[in-house]
C-alpha positions in Angstrom: 117.7 23.5 178.6 121.3 22.4 178.4 123.1 25.6 177.7 122.5 29.5 178.0 121.8 31.5 175.3 125.0 33.4 174.1 123.9 36.8 172.9 124.6 39.8 175.4 123.6 43.4 174.6 125.4 46.2 175.9 122.1 48.0 176.9 118.5 47.7 176.0 116.3 47.7 173.1 115.4 51.3 171.8 113.4 51.1 169.0 110.0 52.1 168.9 106.7 50.0 169.3 103.5 49.8 167.6 101.7 48.2 170.4 101.5 46.4 173.6 103.7 43.7 174.8 103.6 40.7 174.3 103.9 37.2 175.8 105.1 35.2 173.2 106.1 35.0 169.3 105.7 31.9 166.9 107.4 33.6 163.5 110.1 35.0 162.4 110.0 37.4 159.0 113.4 38.2 157.2 113.7 41.4 155.3 116.0 43.4 153.3 116.1 47.0 153.3 116.7 47.8 149.5 113.1 47.5 148.3 111.4 47.9 144.5 110.4 51.7 143.7 109.3 52.9 140.1 111.6 55.4 138.4 110.7 56.8 135.2 109.0 53.8 134.4 111.3 51.3 135.6 112.0 49.0 138.5 114.7 50.0 140.6 116.2 49.5 144.0 117.4 51.6 146.8 121.1 50.2 147.0 120.6 49.3 150.9 123.5 51.9 151.7 125.6 52.0 154.8 125.4 49.5 158.0 123.6 48.2 160.4 124.3 51.5 163.2 122.7 53.4 160.5 119.8 51.4 159.8 119.0 50.8 164.0 119.1 54.2 164.4 116.6 55.1 161.5 114.0 52.5 162.6 114.7 53.6 166.5 113.9 57.1 165.2 111.1 56.4 162.8 107.3 57.1 164.3 105.9 53.6 162.5 108.3 51.7 161.5 109.8 49.3 163.6 112.3 46.1 163.2 113.6 43.6 166.1 116.8 43.3 164.6 119.3 44.7 161.7 122.3 42.5 160.6 124.5 43.8 157.7 127.0 42.9 155.2 129.8 42.8 157.8 127.3 40.7 160.2 127.3 43.3 162.7 124.2 42.3 164.2 122.1 45.1 166.5 118.8 45.2 168.3 116.0 47.5 167.8 112.4 47.2 169.1 112.5 44.5 172.2 111.4 41.2 171.2 108.7 41.6 173.9 107.0 44.1 171.9 105.6 44.7 168.3 107.1 45.9 165.8 105.4 47.2 162.5 107.6 45.6 160.0 105.1 43.5 158.4 101.4 44.0 157.3 99.2 42.0 159.2 101.8 39.6 160.4 103.2 41.7 163.3 101.3 40.6 166.6 103.3 37.8 167.0 106.5 38.0 164.7 109.9 38.9 165.3 111.6 40.9 162.3 115.0 40.9 160.9 116.1 43.5 158.7 119.2 42.7 156.1 121.5 45.5 155.2 121.1 44.1 151.3 119.6 45.3 148.1 117.4 42.1 148.0 117.0 42.6 144.1 117.8 38.9 143.5 121.2 40.3 141.8 123.4 41.0 145.3 125.2 37.9 146.5 124.5 37.2 150.1 127.9 37.4 152.2 129.2 34.5 154.3 129.5 36.8 157.0 125.9 38.1 156.8 124.6 34.9 156.6 126.5 33.4 159.4 125.7 36.0 161.5 121.8 35.5 160.3 121.9 32.1 160.8 123.6 32.6 164.8 121.1 35.2 165.7 117.7 32.6 164.1 119.4 29.9 166.5 119.5 32.3 169.8 115.8 33.7 168.6 114.6 30.1 168.5 116.2 29.6 172.1 113.9 32.0 173.5 110.8 31.3 171.4 108.8 28.4 169.9 109.5 29.4 166.3 109.0 26.1 164.0 111.8 26.3 161.2 108.4 26.4 158.6 107.7 29.8 160.5 110.9 31.4 159.1 109.7 33.4 156.3 110.3 36.1 153.9 108.6 39.4 153.5 107.5 38.3 150.2 105.9 35.0 151.5 103.5 37.2 153.9 102.8 40.1 151.6 101.2 39.7 148.1 100.7 43.4 147.3 102.0 44.4 144.1 102.6 48.2 142.2 102.6 49.0 138.5 105.3 50.2 137.1 105.8 50.9 133.3 102.9 49.1 131.9 103.5 45.7 134.2 102.8 44.4 138.1 105.6 43.8 140.4 105.3 42.5 143.6 105.8 45.6 146.3 107.6 43.0 148.8 110.2 41.1 147.0 112.5 40.4 149.8 114.8 39.0 151.1 115.0 38.1 146.9 115.2 35.5 144.9 118.6 34.6 145.4 118.2 34.4 149.2 120.1 30.6 150.4 117.0 29.7 151.8 118.0 25.9 152.4 121.4 26.9 153.7 119.9 28.9 156.6 117.2 26.7 157.5 119.4 23.8 157.1 121.7 25.6 159.3 119.5 25.9 162.3 117.5 23.1 161.9 120.9 21.1 162.7 121.2 23.0 165.8 119.5 22.3 169.1 116.9 25.3 169.3 117.8 25.9 172.5 121.4 26.4 171.9 122.6 29.8 170.4 126.2 29.7 169.1 127.7 33.4 168.8 128.9 34.1 165.5 130.8 37.4 165.8 132.5 38.4 162.1 134.3 42.0 163.2 137.1 42.8 165.0 136.9 43.8 169.0 138.2 47.4 168.0 135.4 47.8 165.4 132.7 47.0 167.7 133.4 49.0 170.2 134.0 51.8 167.7 130.5 51.5 166.5 128.9 50.6 170.2 127.6 47.7 169.0 125.2 45.2 170.5 126.8 41.7 170.1 127.3 38.6 170.7 
């Protein structure tokens, strides 16, 4: 190993776990907070309000759902469930996967900002410095969950995230271009804001 992981947490991850400790992870699943629902017969998305701190606290408190990492629109990156524990984030795919939740609409319309994607790329490189995860095993939630629901006499995918406009080519190329053993930090917030949020950041 030629370099150390440059990912420092100010404290342990605090999220709940849905299962026993595990020794390895071999896949990463990318989610977005905003998900489809049916309102008055029309497809609707939540808007994904708030920042990483808000959603980390949501997952930390939730009795069933869990996520390993949350990345918001400003690139703030927080840990929830520890990577060595199973988290309930993707049906039938939790045992050996790491889940990343992007604070984003996920509707295929809202753009993905540079700060969020840069932070995600840095996080993916960091995770791959600790786990043997092939590029092909970095997937979106929609790739591993084919369930549907009816709305307005039509069927829609229950899980559409991270959305049709997610920049997969850019993300996978950026992760592929660097060594899986080197994780470079990608801070995007001013130090004062990190301190105010109590951020668990690079």
